[in-house]
C-alpha positions in Angstrom: 86.9 48.7 116.7 87.2 47.8 113.2 85.5 51.2 111.8 88.3 52.9 113.7 91.3 50.8 112.7 89.8 51.3 108.9 89.3 55.1 109.4 92.8 55.2 110.9 94.1 53.6 107.5 92.1 55.7 105.4 93.1 58.7 107.3 96.7 57.5 106.2 96.5 56.5 102.8 94.8 59.9 102.2 98.2 61.5 103.9 100.1 59.8 101.9 98.3 60.9 98.5 99.0 63.9 99.8 102.4 63.8 100.5 102.8 62.6 97.0 101.1 65.5 95.1 103.1 67.9 97.4 105.9 66.2 96.1 104.7 66.7 92.3 104.5 70.3 93.3 108.4 70.2 94.2 109.2 69.2 91.5 107.2 71.8 89.1 108.4 74.3 91.8 112.2 73.1 90.7 111.1 73.8 86.9 109.6 77.0 87.7 112.7 77.9 89.2 115.0 77.1 87.0 113.2 78.6 84.0 112.9 81.7 86.5 108.9 81.1 86.0 106.2 82.7 88.7 103.0 80.8 89.7 101.0 83.7 88.1 103.1 83.1 84.7 101.9 79.5 84.9 98.7 80.2 85.6 98.7 82.4 82.6 100.5 80.3 80.3 98.3 76.8 80.9 95.1 78.4 81.2 94.9 76.8 84.5 93.3 79.2 86.9 95.5 80.9 89.5 93.4 79.4 92.9 93.9 75.9 90.8 97.2 75.6 90.9 97.9 77.4 94.3 95.4 74.3 95.3 98.2 72.0 93.8 100.7 74.3 95.5 99.7 74.6 99.0 97.3 71.9 99.5 98.4 68.8 98.0 95.3 68.3 95.7 96.0 66.2 92.6 95.9 68.3 89.3 94.2 65.8 86.6 96.4 64.6 83.7 94.7 67.3 81.1 96.4 69.8 83.6 99.6 67.8 83.9 100.1 67.7 80.4 99.3 71.5 80.5 102.1 72.5 82.9 104.9 70.0 81.3 103.6 71.5 77.9 104.2 75.1 79.0 107.4 74.2 80.9 108.4 72.5 77.8 109.0 69.3 79.6 108.2 65.6 79.1 105.8 64.5 81.9 108.6 61.7 82.9 109.9 64.7 84.8 107.1 64.4 87.2 107.2 60.8 87.8 108.7 59.9 91.1 112.0 57.4 90.7 113.3 55.0 93.0 
């Protein structure tokens, strides 16, 4: 019984984490739309492989800090733009 509860809690945490990274992608997408930049172009500007960027976009994968810095630089925005605001 305890193992099932732990697994349910762990699954819930993973779902929340994926949702958080999808929210992060939504912020990135707003910047891309404002600047009329495609995901392909972002890949070229940052040197991040297109498949990796699509993993962030579609699968809710966590981008490492290094890649978030590259994305912020390419979009000419502060990393603060990507922080969750309460």
